[in-house]
N, CA, C and O atoms as CSV, one atom per row, in Angstrom:
chain,resi,resn,atom,element,x,y,z
A,1,MET,N,N,99.831,82.975,85.408
A,1,MET,CA,C,100.097,84.239,84.756
A,1,MET,C,C,101.111,85.009,85.604
A,1,MET,O,O,101.030,85.013,86.832
A,2,ILE,N,N,102.050,85.649,84.943
A,2,ILE,CA,C,103.007,86.526,85.607
A,2,ILE,C,C,102.654,87.951,85.224
A,2,ILE,O,O,102.593,88.288,84.041
A,3,VAL,N,N,102.420,88.798,86.238
A,3,VAL,CA,C,102.130,90.203,85.975
A,3,VAL,C,C,103.190,91.070,86.640
A,3,VAL,O,O,103.615,90.815,87.767
A,4,LEU,N,N,103.598,92.087,85.918
A,4,LEU,CA,C,104.503,93.096,86.444
A,4,LEU,C,C,103.657,94.328,86.732
A,4,LEU,O,O,103.004,94.855,85.832
A,5,LEU,N,N,103.662,94.784,87.962
A,5,LEU,CA,C,102.863,95.945,88.346
A,5,LEU,C,C,103.629,97.222,88.020
A,5,LEU,O,O,104.781,97.385,88.422
A,6,ASP,N,N,102.984,98.118,87.295
A,6,ASP,CA,C,103.553,99.438,87.102
A,6,ASP,C,C,103.558,100.118,88.479
A,6,ASP,O,O,102.826,99.706,89.379
A,7,THR,N,N,104.367,101.136,88.635
A,7,THR,CA,C,104.537,101.784,89.934
A,7,THR,C,C,103.217,102.220,90.547
A,7,THR,O,O,102.958,101.948,91.720
A,8,HIS,N,N,102.381,102.890,89.769
A,8,HIS,CA,C,101.110,103.381,90.321
A,8,HIS,C,C,100.186,102.231,90.704
A,8,HIS,O,O,99.402,102.360,91.644
A,9,VAL,N,N,100.265,101.114,89.996
A,9,VAL,CA,C,99.422,99.958,90.320
A,9,VAL,C,C,99.874,99.346,91.645
A,9,VAL,O,O,99.043,98.920,92.447
A,10,TRP,N,N,101.173,99.302,91.876
A,10,TRP,CA,C,101.701,98.838,93.159
A,10,TRP,C,C,101.139,99.699,94.290
A,10,TRP,O,O,100.665,99.180,95.301
A,11,ILE,N,N,101.197,101.001,94.112
A,11,ILE,CA,C,100.668,101.927,95.124
A,11,ILE,C,C,99.169,101.712,95.300
A,11,ILE,O,O,98.686,101.590,96.426
A,12,TRP,N,N,98.437,101.666,94.204
A,12,TRP,CA,C,96.982,101.479,94.270
A,12,TRP,C,C,96.625,100.183,94.984
A,12,TRP,O,O,95.732,100.159,95.831
A,13,ALA,N,N,97.324,99.109,94.640
A,13,ALA,CA,C,96.998,97.797,95.206
A,13,ALA,C,C,97.222,97.777,96.721
A,13,ALA,O,O,96.409,97.229,97.465
A,14,PHE,N,N,98.308,98.367,97.164
A,14,PHE,CA,C,98.598,98.346,98.595
A,14,PHE,C,C,97.744,99.345,99.368
A,14,PHE,O,O,97.328,99.068,100.493
A,15,GLU,N,N,97.487,100.480,98.783
A,15,GLU,CA,C,96.731,101.525,99.462
A,15,GLU,C,C,95.220,101.357,99.306
A,15,GLU,O,O,94.459,102.135,99.882
A,16,GLY,N,N,94.767,100.357,98.539
A,16,GLY,CA,C,93.346,100.101,98.384
A,16,GLY,C,C,92.618,101.137,97.554
A,16,GLY,O,O,91.471,101.474,97.845
A,17,SER,N,N,93.268,101.639,96.533
A,17,SER,CA,C,92.675,102.678,95.698
A,17,SER,C,C,91.472,102.165,94.919
A,17,SER,O,O,91.455,101.035,94.431
A,18,GLN,N,N,90.467,103.031,94.816
A,18,GLN,CA,C,89.277,102.729,94.015
A,18,GLN,C,C,89.590,102.742,92.522
A,18,GLN,O,O,88.776,102.288,91.718
A,19,ARG,N,N,90.743,103.249,92.148
A,19,ARG,CA,C,91.117,103.307,90.727
A,19,ARG,C,C,91.446,101.937,90.160
A,19,ARG,O,O,91.387,101.737,88.947
A,20,LEU,N,N,91.790,101.000,91.018
A,20,LEU,CA,C,92.110,99.648,90.577
A,20,LEU,C,C,90.816,98.908,90.261
A,20,LEU,O,O,89.941,98.774,91.116
A,21,GLY,N,N,90.703,98.425,89.018
A,21,GLY,CA,C,89.479,97.786,88.565
A,21,GLY,C,C,89.261,96.395,89.124
A,21,GLY,O,O,90.195,95.754,89.604
A,22,SER,N,N,88.020,95.933,89.058
A,22,SER,CA,C,87.661,94.632,89.632
A,22,SER,C,C,88.362,93.474,88.924
A,22,SER,O,O,88.756,92.510,89.581
A,23,SER,N,N,88.528,93.545,87.609
A,23,SER,CA,C,89.248,92.479,86.890
A,23,SER,C,C,90.702,92.425,87.323
A,23,SER,O,O,91.272,91.344,87.472
A,24,SER,N,N,91.303,93.591,87.525
A,24,SER,CA,C,92.697,93.644,87.976
A,24,SER,C,C,92.830,93.096,89.394
A,24,SER,O,O,93.791,92.392,89.704
A,25,ILE,N,N,91.872,93.414,90.246
A,25,ILE,CA,C,91.880,92.878,91.610
A,25,ILE,C,C,91.796,91.359,91.573
A,25,ILE,O,O,92.509,90.674,92.306
A,26,GLU,N,N,90.922,90.834,90.716
A,26,GLU,CA,C,90.809,89.373,90.580
A,26,GLU,C,C,92.121,88.757,90.130
A,26,GLU,O,O,92.537,87.727,90.661
A,27,ILE,N,N,92.774,89.373,89.161
A,27,ILE,CA,C,94.067,88.864,88.683
A,27,ILE,C,C,95.077,88.864,89.817
A,27,ILE,O,O,95.789,87.881,90.023
A,28,LEU,N,N,95.139,89.966,90.552
A,28,LEU,CA,C,96.124,90.078,91.632
A,28,LEU,C,C,95.836,89.124,92.788
A,28,LEU,O,O,96.761,88.696,93.478
A,29,GLN,N,N,94.567,88.788,93.006
A,29,GLN,CA,C,94.214,87.892,94.103
A,29,GLN,C,C,94.227,86.422,93.716
A,29,GLN,O,O,94.147,85.551,94.583
A,30,HIS,N,N,94.328,86.137,92.421
A,30,HIS,CA,C,94.311,84.737,91.972
A,30,HIS,C,C,95.553,84.022,92.505
A,30,HIS,O,O,96.666,84.531,92.377
A,31,PRO,N,N,95.364,82.851,93.098
A,31,PRO,CA,C,96.503,82.158,93.716
A,31,PRO,C,C,97.604,81.735,92.728
A,31,PRO,O,O,98.747,81.523,93.135
A,32,LYS,N,N,97.276,81.613,91.468
A,32,LYS,CA,C,98.291,81.193,90.491
A,32,LYS,C,C,98.983,82.377,89.808
A,32,LYS,O,O,99.850,82.182,88.957
A,33,THR,N,N,98.606,83.588,90.176
A,33,THR,CA,C,99.240,84.770,89.600
A,33,THR,C,C,100.544,85.056,90.326
A,33,THR,O,O,100.575,85.155,91.553
A,34,GLU,N,N,101.621,85.188,89.557
A,34,GLU,CA,C,102.886,85.672,90.105
A,34,GLU,C,C,102.888,87.178,89.939
A,34,GLU,O,O,102.669,87.691,88.842
A,35,ARG,N,N,103.136,87.885,91.030
A,35,ARG,CA,C,103.107,89.342,91.036
A,35,ARG,C,C,104.523,89.876,91.212
A,35,ARG,O,O,105.183,89.614,92.218
A,36,TRP,N,N,104.976,90.630,90.214
A,36,TRP,CA,C,106.331,91.185,90.232
A,36,TRP,C,C,106.280,92.702,90.264
A,36,TRP,O,O,105.320,93.326,89.811
A,37,ILE,N,N,107.337,93.273,90.809
A,37,ILE,CA,C,107.575,94.708,90.719
A,37,ILE,C,C,109.019,94.907,90.299
A,37,ILE,O,O,109.879,94.065,90.557
A,38,SER,N,N,109.269,96.023,89.653
A,38,SER,CA,C,110.626,96.369,89.247
A,38,SER,C,C,111.262,97.236,90.330
A,38,SER,O,O,110.589,98.059,90.951
A,39,ALA,N,N,112.549,97.047,90.549
A,39,ALA,CA,C,113.272,97.876,91.517
A,39,ALA,C,C,113.188,99.354,91.152
A,39,ALA,O,O,113.258,100.210,92.035
A,40,VAL,N,N,113.042,99.664,89.877
A,40,VAL,CA,C,112.946,101.076,89.479
A,40,VAL,C,C,111.666,101.716,90.033
A,40,VAL,O,O,111.603,102.936,90.181
A,41,SER,N,N,110.663,100.918,90.334
A,41,SER,CA,C,109.441,101.466,90.929
A,41,SER,C,C,109.704,102.031,92.319
A,41,SER,O,O,109.084,103.018,92.714
A,42,THR,N,N,110.619,101.412,93.062
A,42,THR,CA,C,110.978,101.962,94.365
A,42,THR,C,C,111.623,103.328,94.200
A,42,THR,O,O,111.375,104.238,94.992
A,43,LEU,N,N,112.439,103.471,93.184
A,43,LEU,CA,C,113.052,104.771,92.878
A,43,LEU,C,C,111.972,105.806,92.562
A,43,LEU,O,O,112.027,106.942,93.032
A,44,GLU,N,N,110.994,105.395,91.760
A,44,GLU,CA,C,109.902,106.319,91.430
A,44,GLU,C,C,109.103,106.718,92.664
A,44,GLU,O,O,108.738,107.884,92.816
A,45,ILE,N,N,108.833,105.772,93.536
A,45,ILE,CA,C,108.083,106.070,94.750
A,45,ILE,C,C,108.883,107.021,95.646
A,45,ILE,O,O,108.325,107.963,96.208
A,46,ALA,N,N,110.178,106.777,95.776
A,46,ALA,CA,C,111.036,107.665,96.570
A,46,ALA,C,C,111.003,109.079,96.008
A,46,ALA,O,O,110.953,110.048,96.766
A,47,ARG,N,N,111.032,109.205,94.682
A,47,ARG,CA,C,110.970,110.513,94.032
A,47,ARG,C,C,109.628,111.196,94.299
A,47,ARG,O,O,109.581,112.399,94.556
A,48,LEU,N,N,108.540,110.429,94.239
A,48,LEU,CA,C,107.213,110.988,94.496
A,48,LEU,C,C,107.096,111.493,95.932
A,48,LEU,O,O,106.518,112.552,96.175
A,49,ILE,N,N,107.642,110.742,96.874
A,49,ILE,CA,C,107.607,111.161,98.282
A,49,ILE,C,C,108.450,112.410,98.468
A,49,ILE,O,O,108.016,113.370,99.104
A,50,GLU,N,N,109.646,112.399,97.919
A,50,GLU,CA,C,110.556,113.546,98.045
A,50,GLU,C,C,109.943,114.813,97.456
A,50,GLU,O,O,110.115,115.904,97.998
A,51,GLY,N,N,109.231,114.662,96.350
A,51,GLY,CA,C,108.622,115.812,95.687
A,51,GLY,C,C,107.293,116.236,96.283
A,51,GLY,O,O,106.705,117.221,95.837
A,52,GLY,N,N,106.807,115.511,97.287
A,52,GLY,CA,C,105.549,115.860,97.933
A,52,GLY,C,C,104.312,115.391,97.177
A,52,GLY,O,O,103.197,115.799,97.505
A,53,ASP,N,N,104.493,114.538,96.168
A,53,ASP,CA,C,103.365,114.046,95.379
A,53,ASP,C,C,102.739,112.773,95.947
A,53,ASP,O,O,101.671,112.354,95.500
A,54,LEU,N,N,103.397,112.161,96.926
A,54,LEU,CA,C,102.886,110.951,97.563
A,54,LEU,C,C,103.220,111.023,99.040
A,54,LEU,O,O,104.345,111.339,99.425
A,55,GLN,N,N,102.224,110.726,99.859
A,55,GLN,CA,C,102.436,110.684,101.301
A,55,GLN,C,C,102.143,109.286,101.795
A,55,GLN,O,O,101.110,108.705,101.464
A,56,ILE,N,N,103.050,108.749,102.584
A,56,ILE,CA,C,102.838,107.453,103.223
A,56,ILE,C,C,102.993,107.667,104.720
A,56,ILE,O,O,103.594,108.653,105.148
A,57,HIS,N,N,102.463,106.764,105.508
A,57,HIS,CA,C,102.405,106.953,106.955
A,57,HIS,C,C,103.451,106.129,107.704
A,57,HIS,O,O,103.255,105.764,108.863
A,58,CYS,N,N,104.566,105.843,107.027
A,58,CYS,CA,C,105.674,105.128,107.633
A,58,CYS,C,C,106.908,105.417,106.782
A,58,CYS,O,O,106.825,106.171,105.813
A,59,SER,N,N,108.026,104.840,107.125
A,59,SER,CA,C,109.223,105.053,106.305
A,59,SER,C,C,109.046,104.324,104.975
A,59,SER,O,O,108.251,103.391,104.862
A,60,LEU,N,N,109.793,104.761,103.985
A,60,LEU,CA,C,109.728,104.092,102.686
A,60,LEU,C,C,110.145,102.638,102.812
A,60,LEU,O,O,109.517,101.765,102.214
A,61,ALA,N,N,111.188,102.361,103.574
A,61,ALA,CA,C,111.649,100.975,103.749
A,61,ALA,C,C,110.546,100.104,104.345
A,61,ALA,O,O,110.335,98.975,103.901
A,62,GLU,N,N,109.843,100.626,105.349
A,62,GLU,CA,C,108.746,99.866,105.955
A,62,GLU,C,C,107.604,99.673,104.955
A,62,GLU,O,O,107.029,98.588,104.875
A,63,TRP,N,N,107.274,100.718,104.196
A,63,TRP,CA,C,106.198,100.625,103.202
A,63,TRP,C,C,106.527,99.559,102.165
A,63,TRP,O,O,105.675,98.739,101.822
A,64,VAL,N,N,107.763,99.570,101.663
A,64,VAL,CA,C,108.172,98.579,100.658
A,64,VAL,C,C,108.107,97.172,101.249
A,64,VAL,O,O,107.586,96.258,100.610
A,65,ASN,N,N,108.627,96.991,102.454
A,65,ASN,CA,C,108.601,95.665,103.082
A,65,ASN,C,C,107.185,95.178,103.334
A,65,ASN,O,O,106.855,94.030,103.037
A,66,ARG,N,N,106.352,96.049,103.879
A,66,ARG,CA,C,104.968,95.655,104.171
A,66,ARG,C,C,104.198,95.360,102.894
A,66,ARG,O,O,103.487,94.358,102.815
A,67,SER,N,N,104.332,96.221,101.895
A,67,SER,CA,C,103.569,96.030,100.663
A,67,SER,C,C,104.015,94.779,99.909
A,67,SER,O,O,103.181,94.043,99.383
A,68,THR,N,N,105.321,94.535,99.852
A,68,THR,CA,C,105.780,93.339,99.139
A,68,THR,C,C,105.336,92.069,99.862
A,68,THR,O,O,104.998,91.073,99.223
A,69,ASN,N,N,105.338,92.105,101.193
A,69,ASN,CA,C,104.872,90.949,101.960
A,69,ASN,C,C,103.367,90.756,101.836
A,69,ASN,O,O,102.901,89.651,101.559
A,70,ASP,N,N,102.607,91.828,102.040
A,70,ASP,CA,C,101.144,91.734,102.013
A,70,ASP,C,C,100.613,91.343,100.629
A,70,ASP,O,O,99.662,90.568,100.520
A,71,LEU,N,N,101.230,91.884,99.577
A,71,LEU,CA,C,100.760,91.613,98.217
A,71,LEU,C,C,101.465,90.422,97.568
A,71,LEU,O,O,101.188,90.080,96.419
A,72,LEU,N,N,102.376,89.796,98.313
A,72,LEU,CA,C,103.155,88.650,97.806
A,72,LEU,C,C,103.884,89.011,96.506
A,72,LEU,O,O,103.803,88.294,95.509
A,73,LEU,N,N,104.589,90.129,96.546
A,73,LEU,CA,C,105.300,90.617,95.371
A,73,LEU,C,C,106.729,90.107,95.338
A,73,LEU,O,O,107.395,90.004,96.368
A,74,LYS,N,N,107.181,89.794,94.146
A,74,LYS,CA,C,108.584,89.444,93.924
A,74,LYS,C,C,109.247,90.645,93.271
A,74,LYS,O,O,108.707,91.228,92.331
A,75,SER,N,N,110.408,91.007,93.767
A,75,SER,CA,C,111.134,92.135,93.200
A,75,SER,C,C,112.029,91.665,92.060
A,75,SER,O,O,112.656,90.608,92.131
A,76,HIS,N,N,112.070,92.467,91.023
A,76,HIS,CA,C,112.946,92.182,89.896
A,76,HIS,C,C,113.934,93.317,89.751
A,76,HIS,O,O,113.547,94.469,89.554
A,77,ASN,N,N,115.208,92.992,89.848
A,77,ASN,CA,C,116.252,94.003,89.734
A,77,ASN,C,C,116.472,94.392,88.280
A,77,ASN,O,O,116.094,93.666,87.361
A,78,ILE,N,N,117.087,95.541,88.093
A,78,ILE,CA,C,117.447,95.990,86.753
A,78,ILE,C,C,118.748,95.288,86.376
A,78,ILE,O,O,119.774,95.477,87.028
A,79,THR,N,N,118.699,94.498,85.347
A,79,THR,CA,C,119.881,93.787,84.864
A,79,THR,C,C,120.495,94.561,83.702
A,79,THR,O,O,119.903,95.512,83.191
A,80,HIS,N,N,121.676,94.143,83.297
A,80,HIS,CA,C,122.300,94.768,82.129
A,80,HIS,C,C,121.420,94.574,80.897
A,80,HIS,O,O,121.291,95.481,80.074
A,81,GLU,N,N,120.816,93.391,80.769
A,81,GLU,CA,C,119.946,93.116,79.627
A,81,GLU,C,C,118.749,94.071,79.606
A,81,GLU,O,O,118.382,94.595,78.554
A,82,ILE,N,N,118.150,94.289,80.772
A,82,ILE,CA,C,117.001,95.203,80.852
A,82,ILE,C,C,117.443,96.634,80.568
A,82,ILE,O,O,116.756,97.366,79.856
A,83,ALA,N,N,118.586,97.036,81.121
A,83,ALA,CA,C,119.091,98.394,80.881
A,83,ALA,C,C,119.319,98.635,79.393
A,83,ALA,O,O,118.965,99.694,78.875
A,84,MET,N,N,119.906,97.664,78.704
A,84,MET,CA,C,120.137,97.828,77.265
A,84,MET,C,C,118.824,97.823,76.492
A,84,MET,O,O,118.628,98.637,75.589
A,85,LYS,N,N,117.928,96.907,76.844
A,85,LYS,CA,C,116.641,96.787,76.160
A,85,LYS,C,C,115.812,98.060,76.321
A,85,LYS,O,O,115.018,98.398,75.443
A,86,SER,N,N,115.991,98.771,77.441
A,86,SER,CA,C,115.238,99.999,77.710
A,86,SER,C,C,115.386,101.024,76.598
A,86,SER,O,O,114.476,101.814,76.349
A,87,TYR,N,N,116.521,101.009,75.936
A,87,TYR,CA,C,116.756,101.964,74.848
A,87,TYR,C,C,116.901,101.273,73.500
A,87,TYR,O,O,117.454,101.834,72.554
A,88,GLN,N,N,116.391,100.037,73.429
A,88,GLN,CA,C,116.306,99.309,72.168
A,88,GLN,C,C,114.882,98.797,71.956
A,88,GLN,O,O,114.672,97.780,71.294
A,89,LEU,N,N,113.913,99.505,72.519
A,89,LEU,CA,C,112.522,99.081,72.401
A,89,LEU,C,C,112.075,99.214,70.948
A,89,LEU,O,O,112.379,100.207,70.286
A,90,PRO,N,N,111.347,98.204,70.455
A,90,PRO,CA,C,110.875,98.287,69.072
A,90,PRO,C,C,109.835,99.391,68.901
A,90,PRO,O,O,109.053,99.674,69.808
A,91,GLY,N,N,109.842,100.001,67.735
A,91,GLY,CA,C,108.851,101.043,67.440
A,91,GLY,C,C,109.157,102.326,68.182
A,91,GLY,O,O,110.295,102.585,68.573
A,92,THR,N,N,108.117,103.124,68.366
A,92,THR,CA,C,108.253,104.421,69.028
A,92,THR,C,C,107.736,104.319,70.456
A,92,THR,O,O,106.636,103.823,70.699
A,93,PHE,N,N,108.543,104.794,71.391
A,93,PHE,CA,C,108.138,104.784,72.789
A,93,PHE,C,C,108.627,106.073,73.426
A,93,PHE,O,O,109.636,106.630,72.994
A,94,HIS,N,N,107.925,106.559,74.449
A,94,HIS,CA,C,108.287,107.840,75.053
A,94,HIS,C,C,109.604,107.750,75.828
A,94,HIS,O,O,110.154,106.661,75.993
A,95,ARG,N,N,110.105,108.884,76.300
A,95,ARG,CA,C,111.461,108.986,76.813
A,95,ARG,C,C,111.624,108.737,78.308
A,95,ARG,O,O,112.761,108.685,78.776
A,96,ASP,N,N,110.556,108.581,79.081
A,96,ASP,CA,C,110.678,108.404,80.526
A,96,ASP,C,C,111.536,107.163,80.839
A,96,ASP,O,O,111.148,106.047,80.492
A,97,PRO,N,N,112.692,107.349,81.486
A,97,PRO,CA,C,113.600,106.220,81.704
A,97,PRO,C,C,113.022,105.135,82.614
A,97,PRO,O,O,113.306,103.955,82.407
A,98,ALA,N,N,112.225,105.502,83.609
A,98,ALA,CA,C,111.635,104.496,84.489
A,98,ALA,C,C,110.612,103.657,83.729
A,98,ALA,O,O,110.605,102.432,83.848
A,99,ASP,N,N,109.749,104.307,82.950
A,99,ASP,CA,C,108.776,103.558,82.148
A,99,ASP,C,C,109.480,102.651,81.148
A,99,ASP,O,O,109.050,101.520,80.925
A,100,ARG,N,N,110.550,103.136,80.552
A,100,ARG,CA,C,111.307,102.329,79.596
A,100,ARG,C,C,111.860,101.073,80.286
A,100,ARG,O,O,111.833,99.987,79.707
A,101,GLN,N,N,112.361,101.219,81.523
A,101,GLN,CA,C,112.903,100.070,82.248
A,101,GLN,C,C,111.801,99.094,82.659
A,101,GLN,O,O,111.993,97.880,82.608
A,102,ILE,N,N,110.663,99.619,83.061
A,102,ILE,CA,C,109.547,98.746,83.433
A,102,ILE,C,C,109.052,97.969,82.214
A,102,ILE,O,O,108.817,96.763,82.302
A,103,VAL,N,N,108.893,98.644,81.086
A,103,VAL,CA,C,108.473,97.970,79.854
A,103,VAL,C,C,109.516,96.939,79.435
A,103,VAL,O,O,109.167,95.818,79.065
A,104,ALA,N,N,110.784,97.308,79.491
A,104,ALA,CA,C,111.849,96.359,79.122
A,104,ALA,C,C,111.850,95.142,80.040
A,104,ALA,O,O,112.097,94.025,79.586
A,105,THR,N,N,111.576,95.348,81.320
A,105,THR,CA,C,111.503,94.232,82.268
A,105,THR,C,C,110.393,93.269,81.856
A,105,THR,O,O,110.581,92.052,81.879
A,106,ALA,N,N,109.241,93.813,81.480
A,106,ALA,CA,C,108.121,92.966,81.047
A,106,ALA,C,C,108.460,92.210,79.770
A,106,ALA,O,O,108.127,91.032,79.636
A,107,ILE,N,N,109.119,92.881,78.834
A,107,ILE,CA,C,109.470,92.229,77.559
A,107,ILE,C,C,110.496,91.129,77.779
A,107,ILE,O,O,110.316,90.001,77.319
A,108,VAL,N,N,111.568,91.458,78.481
A,108,VAL,CA,C,112.654,90.492,78.696
A,108,VAL,C,C,112.153,89.257,79.442
A,108,VAL,O,O,112.587,88.138,79.166
A,109,ASN,N,N,111.237,89.467,80.388
A,109,ASN,CA,C,110.747,88.354,81.209
A,109,ASN,C,C,109.431,87.764,80.716
A,109,ASN,O,O,108.848,86.895,81.364
A,110,GLU,N,N,108.970,88.245,79.562
A,110,GLU,CA,C,107.751,87.728,78.924
A,110,GLU,C,C,106.571,87.692,79.890
A,110,GLU,O,O,105.881,86.679,80.011
A,111,CYS,N,N,106.351,88.809,80.573
A,111,CYS,CA,C,105.200,88.879,81.465
A,111,CYS,C,C,104.277,90.011,81.029
A,111,CYS,O,O,104.628,90.811,80.162
A,112,THR,N,N,103.118,90.069,81.626
A,112,THR,CA,C,102.109,91.070,81.293
A,112,THR,C,C,102.258,92.251,82.236
A,112,THR,O,O,102.351,92.078,83.451
A,113,LEU,N,N,102.279,93.451,81.673
A,113,LEU,CA,C,102.415,94.670,82.462
A,113,LEU,C,C,101.026,95.193,82.819
A,113,LEU,O,O,100.217,95.477,81.936
A,114,LEU,N,N,100.759,95.317,84.107
A,114,LEU,CA,C,99.483,95.831,84.597
A,114,LEU,C,C,99.667,97.318,84.861
A,114,LEU,O,O,100.410,97.704,85.764
A,115,THR,N,N,98.994,98.154,84.077
A,115,THR,CA,C,99.213,99.592,84.113
A,115,THR,C,C,97.943,100.347,83.737
A,115,THR,O,O,97.022,99.785,83.144
A,116,ALA,N,N,97.911,101.619,84.089
A,116,ALA,CA,C,96.854,102.513,83.607
A,116,ALA,C,C,97.455,103.598,82.722
A,116,ALA,O,O,96.756,104.525,82.314
A,117,ASP,N,N,98.727,103.488,82.430
A,117,ASP,CA,C,99.433,104.467,81.609
A,117,ASP,C,C,99.045,104.265,80.141
A,117,ASP,O,O,99.393,103.257,79.526
A,118,GLU,N,N,98.328,105.228,79.603
A,118,GLU,CA,C,97.830,105.118,78.219
A,118,GLU,C,C,98.966,104.944,77.208
A,118,GLU,O,O,98.810,104.236,76.213
A,119,ARG,N,N,100.106,105.592,77.463
A,119,ARG,CA,C,101.229,105.466,76.525
A,119,ARG,C,C,101.718,104.023,76.469
A,119,ARG,O,O,102.084,103.528,75.402
A,120,ILE,N,N,101.724,103.357,77.603
A,120,ILE,CA,C,102.144,101.958,77.639
A,120,ILE,C,C,101.050,101.065,77.071
A,120,ILE,O,O,101.337,100.153,76.294
A,121,LEU,N,N,99.802,101.314,77.447
A,121,LEU,CA,C,98.693,100.500,76.944
A,121,LEU,C,C,98.584,100.576,75.423
A,121,LEU,O,O,98.172,99.607,74.786
A,122,ASN,N,N,98.946,101.712,74.836
A,122,ASN,CA,C,98.886,101.885,73.388
A,122,ASN,C,C,100.157,101.436,72.668
A,122,ASN,O,O,100.218,101.469,71.439
A,123,TYR,N,N,101.159,101.021,73.418
A,123,TYR,CA,C,102.429,100.593,72.832
A,123,TYR,C,C,102.342,99.111,72.474
A,123,TYR,O,O,102.120,98.273,73.347
A,124,ALA,N,N,102.513,98.792,71.214
A,124,ALA,CA,C,102.356,97.419,70.736
A,124,ALA,C,C,103.519,96.511,71.109
A,124,ALA,O,O,103.429,95.295,70.941
A,125,GLY,N,N,104.607,97.081,71.611
A,125,GLY,CA,C,105.801,96.290,71.891
A,125,GLY,C,C,105.766,95.490,73.176
A,125,GLY,O,O,106.678,94.704,73.432
A,126,VAL,N,N,104.733,95.669,73.996
A,126,VAL,CA,C,104.654,94.957,75.271
A,126,VAL,C,C,103.227,94.483,75.501
A,126,VAL,O,O,102.265,95.155,75.129
A,127,LYS,N,N,103.109,93.319,76.117
A,127,LYS,CA,C,101.779,92.798,76.496
A,127,LYS,C,C,101.361,93.516,77.779
A,127,LYS,O,O,102.080,93.495,78.778
A,128,SER,N,N,100.181,94.156,77.736
A,128,SER,CA,C,99.740,94.930,78.894
A,128,SER,C,C,98.241,94.758,79.117
A,128,SER,O,O,97.490,94.386,78.215
A,129,LEU,N,N,97.839,95.041,80.348
A,129,LEU,CA,C,96.421,95.056,80.727
A,129,LEU,C,C,96.130,96.370,81.433
A,129,LEU,O,O,96.967,96.897,82.166
A,130,ASP,N,N,94.929,96.891,81.202
A,130,ASP,CA,C,94.520,98.141,81.817
A,130,ASP,C,C,94.108,97.876,83.264
A,130,ASP,O,O,93.137,97.161,83.515
A,131,ALA,N,N,94.830,98.440,84.193
A,131,ALA,CA,C,94.586,98.225,85.621
A,131,ALA,C,C,93.293,98.844,86.103
A,131,ALA,O,O,92.836,98.534,87.204
A,132,ARG,N,N,92.692,99.713,85.306
A,132,ARG,CA,C,91.437,100.356,85.714
A,132,ARG,C,C,90.230,99.462,85.446
A,132,ARG,O,O,89.116,99.771,85.870
A,133,LEU,N,N,90.450,98.371,84.751
A,133,LEU,CA,C,89.345,97.459,84.415
A,133,LEU,C,C,89.249,96.320,85.421
A,133,LEU,O,O,88.379,95.458,85.296
């Protein structure tokens, strides 16, 4: 299984948050699970730190390096195809550009998006799993 971690799930997984459900932990720990993150998630994390909504105890570069190594995450860059797909999503989807890129990344790469975002979980255009379960 290939899972794309939404930004908050990446943070939860590395920081050991109780919000991450036991089924999601099992998926992330399964040896055959490929764990991906989108480069746009790093942008979101940088914004959260800058705005004072997230505190980490090291530099962002160190946090990204440590978390990707510890969680065995593969980074997925934003491609032209993903950028275009972000604003060609089928049906109705909200306007947040980072969420649109993360959803488009999951669609283009045919992977499952692990998220707790209700707007994404309720969106029929992408395969998703609730990270709280």
